[in-house]
Steps between C-alpha positions, in 0.01 A plus 500: 500500500469710181342838553230436238369189679249531786589374845316170535653396832240398759407760760320412823150632536459782750202440727328830579305514827291804588343588832286773653608716798492323832570155357837348592600224254855473632478145639366361171760686297776365725376143449485551124856633483621213717337233284537662158811720501527476122160664441504870592202639689410868492276673755290805423259692725179635343214702643278295268666174393232376258584718194864382486384142546252524214742672260777249572733731692458272803465122501356463849356760737402514866182706530251618757153364433246558359626528142362431154582132443418488128771306318691433822570220741484626857572324829423671836801476734435676830286765670591843637346651811336842460630774730406863564781754465470827693682775682645414841262756650191328361277355775463173310870437560408410861345175373710189458245383243244741362136384468392576144199704619737751661611605152156656443598787732816604310586637156600206281748591228467370146830345393461579130392858569807550717729383222582150620575316824817692591332837449192383693718404797661843489159669508387276785816578697414871478177435692270570204336156519548126521585263215439127494767296319639148490764453769789477252412834338453673836854407601672616182538873575654432848393835640550594866202736503243231419381176653290212373255276681325180385130543420251240614220387271650604165571239232868432426659561164662215308832475318510269200736394222388539138634397161365484146290204390698473175837487679579140593877538498695276741657804666160643592377160616808456717466841664132436574602171658759671720246756619256219581762322709643241264832376631810437296445124540139512380415366157443774248129472442307790342398730782155590383397160370333260738427131459146451368253401769355151471128450474306298756477210255876507444566504874263205554662304218847567639390396849347179362811420302720559806277275712509229233877519476534460875271194500699346218822551691389410850156341486539236228428152633755230459408159360451252786794272562434127419388307804700200614330162462349375825663197652278193519355426836717281714812561300676646801614170654719449794872508463665167476 
């Protein structure tokens, strides 16, 4: 190819998938690479995955709700159990599951003020307080000087998948379908589009039409067969 001519050969699109700490998208990525080896997929971890999604750096992101949904499609996927992280010497560690009212008697650490989940776990491990986090975030630091216990009565957090409303590319649609459980044999229907619901009148009309079709097939009467002429009385004589 001459040097002054641009390279116009087709290049496969790279699907960029972002995720927040604690989310493990490995199984979905493995399925994508198995089904679509010709389309590269890149993974990127973000503390806040929405800015790269909105500016186009990421095509799809896995986020922890709640988030600002303006301009986005978002599907909740699963819930995370809240746990309390503390020093091994903390009395609350004696519980298998901590009643939420027991947290009123301890110093609760603010995650943002500590500098993030990992830093908050470090502060909690020192005995300075207790921090409540989703289970996946509590396990990330893998410290031996801290423990975590489930907390009763606290609402769970939710992990969801988000993508831009104006991005209807087949690659994005296919990845959403994989995350939602679409098999390789399934027909490729748009993941976020659902069949329109029928009105009551439409349902009644369909039911009536189905009933009429069944009657036509099975309930139609046949024309009566012609009756044989009756033999005149006394015609049955004896045999000769």
